[in-house]
Backbone as JSON Lines, residues from 0, in Angstrom:
{"i":0,"aa":"M","n":[-5.64,13.04,7.04],"ca":[-4.51,12.56,6.26],"c":[-3.62,11.74,7.2]}
{"i":1,"aa":"R","n":[-3.25,10.57,6.74],"ca":[-2.47,9.65,7.53],"c":[-1.1,9.47,6.91]}
{"i":2,"aa":"I","n":[-0.06,9.33,7.75],"ca":[1.29,9.09,7.26],"c":[1.68,7.66,7.63]}
{"i":3,"aa":"V","n":[2.09,6.9,6.63],"ca":[2.48,5.5,6.82],"c":[4.0,5.41,6.81]}
{"i":4,"aa":"T","n":[4.56,4.65,7.76],"ca":[6.01,4.48,7.85],"c":[6.42,3.12,7.28]}
{"i":5,"aa":"E","n":[7.7,2.97,7.04],"ca":[8.23,1.69,6.56],"c":[7.96,0.59,7.58]}
{"i":6,"aa":"A","n":[8.13,0.89,8.85],"ca":[7.9,-0.12,9.9],"c":[6.45,-0.62,9.87]}
{"i":7,"aa":"E","n":[5.51,0.28,9.62],"ca":[4.1,-0.11,9.56],"c":[3.85,-1.03,8.36]}
{"i":8,"aa":"I","n":[4.44,-0.71,7.22],"ca":[4.28,-1.57,6.04],"c":[4.88,-2.94,6.3]}
{"i":9,"aa":"R","n":[6.1,-2.96,6.86],"ca":[6.76,-4.24,7.15],"c":[5.94,-5.1,8.12]}
{"i":10,"aa":"S","n":[5.32,-4.47,9.11],"ca":[4.55,-5.24,10.09],"c":[3.27,-5.81,9.48]}
{"i":11,"aa":"K","n":[2.73,-5.15,8.47],"ca":[1.5,-5.63,7.83],"c":[1.76,-6.75,6.83]}
{"i":12,"aa":"I","n":[2.84,-6.67,6.07],"ca":[3.04,-7.66,5.02],"c":[3.98,-8.79,5.42]}
{"i":13,"aa":"R","n":[4.7,-8.63,6.51],"ca":[5.62,-9.65,7.04],"c":[6.74,-10.03,6.08]}
{"i":14,"aa":"K","n":[6.41,-10.61,4.94],"ca":[7.43,-11.04,3.98],"c":[7.22,-10.3,2.67]}
{"i":15,"aa":"P","n":[8.05,-9.28,2.41],"ca":[7.86,-8.51,1.17],"c":[8.14,-9.36,-0.07]}
{"i":16,"aa":"E","n":[7.35,-9.11,-1.1],"ca":[7.53,-9.76,-2.4],"c":[7.49,-8.69,-3.47]}
{"i":17,"aa":"P","n":[8.34,-8.81,-4.49],"ca":[8.31,-7.83,-5.57],"c":[6.93,-7.82,-6.24]}
{"i":18,"aa":"G","n":[6.42,-6.62,-6.48],"ca":[5.16,-6.47,-7.2],"c":[3.91,-6.62,-6.37]}
{"i":19,"aa":"I","n":[4.03,-6.76,-5.06],"ca":[2.85,-6.91,-4.21],"c":[1.98,-5.65,-4.31]}
{"i":20,"aa":"V","n":[0.67,-5.83,-4.19],"ca":[-0.27,-4.72,-4.28],"c":[-0.67,-4.3,-2.87]}
{"i":21,"aa":"L","n":[-0.51,-3.01,-2.56],"ca":[-0.89,-2.48,-1.26],"c":[-2.06,-1.52,-1.43]}
{"i":22,"aa":"C","n":[-3.02,-1.59,-0.53],"ca":[-4.21,-0.76,-0.6],"c":[-4.25,0.15,0.62]}
{"i":23,"aa":"F","n":[-4.41,1.46,0.38],"ca":[-4.44,2.44,1.46],"c":[-5.68,3.32,1.34]}
{"i":24,"aa":"P","n":[-6.11,3.9,2.46],"ca":[-7.22,4.86,2.4],"c":[-6.81,6.08,1.57]}
{"i":25,"aa":"A","n":[-7.78,6.71,0.96],"ca":[-7.52,7.92,0.17],"c":[-6.88,8.98,1.06]}
{"i":26,"aa":"G","n":[-5.9,9.7,0.53],"ca":[-5.24,10.77,1.28],"c":[-4.04,10.31,2.1]}
{"i":27,"aa":"T","n":[-3.71,9.03,2.03],"ca":[-2.57,8.51,2.78],"c":[-1.28,9.07,2.2]}
{"i":28,"aa":"R","n":[-0.35,9.41,3.1],"ca":[0.98,9.87,2.69],"c":[2.01,8.9,3.23]}
{"i":29,"aa":"F","n":[3.2,8.91,2.66],"ca":[4.24,7.96,3.05],"c":[5.49,8.68,3.52]}
{"i":30,"aa":"S","n":[6.12,8.12,4.55],"ca":[7.39,8.67,5.03],"c":[8.45,8.4,3.96]}
{"i":31,"aa":"P","n":[9.57,9.13,4.01],"ca":[10.63,8.88,3.02],"c":[11.12,7.42,3.03]}
{"i":32,"aa":"S","n":[11.25,6.83,4.22],"ca":[11.72,5.44,4.27],"c":[10.67,4.49,3.7]}
{"i":33,"aa":"A","n":[9.39,4.78,3.91],"ca":[8.33,3.95,3.33],"c":[8.35,4.05,1.8]}
{"i":34,"aa":"T","n":[8.58,5.24,1.29],"ca":[8.65,5.44,-0.16],"c":[9.81,4.65,-0.76]}
{"i":35,"aa":"D","n":[10.96,4.69,-0.09],"ca":[12.12,3.92,-0.57],"c":[11.84,2.43,-0.55]}
{"i":36,"aa":"F","n":[11.19,1.95,0.52],"ca":[10.85,0.54,0.65],"c":[9.9,0.1,-0.46]}
{"i":37,"aa":"I","n":[8.91,0.92,-0.75],"ca":[7.93,0.64,-1.82],"c":[8.65,0.56,-3.17]}
{"i":38,"aa":"K","n":[9.55,1.49,-3.42],"ca":[10.3,1.49,-4.69],"c":[11.24,0.29,-4.78]}
{"i":39,"aa":"Q","n":[11.91,-0.03,-3.68],"ca":[12.87,-1.13,-3.66],"c":[12.21,-2.46,-4.02]}
{"i":40,"aa":"W","n":[11.0,-2.67,-3.53],"ca":[10.29,-3.93,-3.77],"c":[9.32,-3.84,-4.94]}
{"i":41,"aa":"H","n":[9.33,-2.73,-5.66],"ca":[8.46,-2.54,-6.83],"c":[7.0,-2.82,-6.48]}
{"i":42,"aa":"M","n":[6.57,-2.29,-5.33],"ca":[5.2,-2.5,-4.86],"c":[4.25,-1.61,-5.63]}
{"i":43,"aa":"E","n":[3.04,-2.08,-5.8],"ca":[2.0,-1.32,-6.49],"c":[1.06,-0.74,-5.43]}
{"i":44,"aa":"I","n":[0.84,0.56,-5.49],"ca":[0.02,1.24,-4.49],"c":[-1.33,1.59,-5.11]}
{"i":45,"aa":"H","n":[-2.4,1.24,-4.42],"ca":[-3.76,1.59,-4.82],"c":[-4.42,2.32,-3.66]}
{"i":46,"aa":"F","n":[-5.27,3.27,-3.99],"ca":[-5.99,4.02,-2.97],"c":[-7.48,3.71,-3.05]}
{"i":47,"aa":"E","n":[-8.09,3.6,-1.88],"ca":[-9.52,3.32,-1.82],"c":[-10.31,4.53,-2.29]}
{"i":48,"aa":"K","n":[-11.4,4.25,-2.95],"ca":[-12.31,5.33,-3.33],"c":[-13.1,5.69,-2.07]}
{"i":49,"aa":"P","n":[-13.24,6.98,-1.76],"ca":[-13.94,7.37,-0.54],"c":[-15.37,6.85,-0.44]}
{"i":50,"aa":"T","n":[-16.08,6.73,-1.55],"ca":[-17.47,6.32,-1.5],"c":[-17.65,4.81,-1.43]}
{"i":51,"aa":"S","n":[-16.82,4.06,-2.12],"ca":[-17.03,2.61,-2.19],"c":[-16.3,1.84,-1.11]}
{"i":52,"aa":"G","n":[-15.22,2.42,-0.56],"ca":[-14.45,1.71,0.44],"c":[-13.53,0.65,-0.15]}
{"i":53,"aa":"G","n":[-13.5,0.53,-1.47],"ca":[-12.65,-0.46,-2.14],"c":[-11.49,0.22,-2.82]}
{"i":54,"aa":"C","n":[-10.56,-0.58,-3.27],"ca":[-9.38,-0.04,-3.94],"c":[-9.65,0.24,-5.4]}
{"i":55,"aa":"E","n":[-8.98,1.27,-5.9],"ca":[-9.04,1.57,-7.33],"c":[-8.06,0.64,-8.02]}
{"i":56,"aa":"S","n":[-8.54,-0.42,-8.58],"ca":[-7.64,-1.31,-9.3],"c":[-8.42,-2.08,-10.35]}
{"i":57,"aa":"T","n":[-7.7,-2.53,-11.33],"ca":[-8.32,-3.38,-12.33],"c":[-7.64,-4.72,-12.26]}
{"i":58,"aa":"E","n":[-8.25,-5.66,-11.59],"ca":[-7.76,-7.02,-11.46],"c":[-6.28,-7.09,-11.1]}
{"i":59,"aa":"P","n":[-5.92,-6.81,-9.83],"ca":[-4.51,-6.88,-9.43],"c":[-4.0,-8.32,-9.57]}
{"i":60,"aa":"L","n":[-2.69,-8.44,-9.76],"ca":[-2.08,-9.75,-9.9],"c":[-2.17,-10.54,-8.59]}
{"i":61,"aa":"R","n":[-2.09,-9.84,-7.47],"ca":[-2.19,-10.47,-6.16],"c":[-3.26,-9.75,-5.37]}
{"i":62,"aa":"P","n":[-3.86,-10.43,-4.39],"ca":[-4.85,-9.74,-3.56],"c":[-4.2,-8.57,-2.84]}
{"i":63,"aa":"P","n":[-4.88,-7.42,-2.74],"ca":[-4.28,-6.28,-2.07],"c":[-4.18,-6.49,-0.56]}
{"i":64,"aa":"V","n":[-3.15,-5.91,0.03],"ca":[-3.02,-5.88,1.48],"c":[-3.65,-4.59,1.94]}
{"i":65,"aa":"S","n":[-4.68,-4.67,2.75],"ca":[-5.43,-3.48,3.17],"c":[-4.83,-2.88,4.43]}
{"i":66,"aa":"F","n":[-4.75,-1.58,4.47],"ca":[-4.22,-0.85,5.62],"c":[-5.3,-0.02,6.29]}
{"i":67,"aa":"V","n":[-6.54,-0.44,6.19],"ca":[-7.65,0.31,6.76],"c":[-7.74,0.02,8.24]}
């Protein structure tokens, strides 16, 4: 189980945009500041399926940012 911080999210996406889709490995947890950041920017969180290695999504509006 991995814990993702706000700083890690900011470093991966550089310029936050409302509604951006983020993709994380299954079992990922978020720090309180990361959770607030995700809510503030109305980000969509998807988790990878353990077997396929891909994100659980149905045609996201934007390409997902992978944190693998």
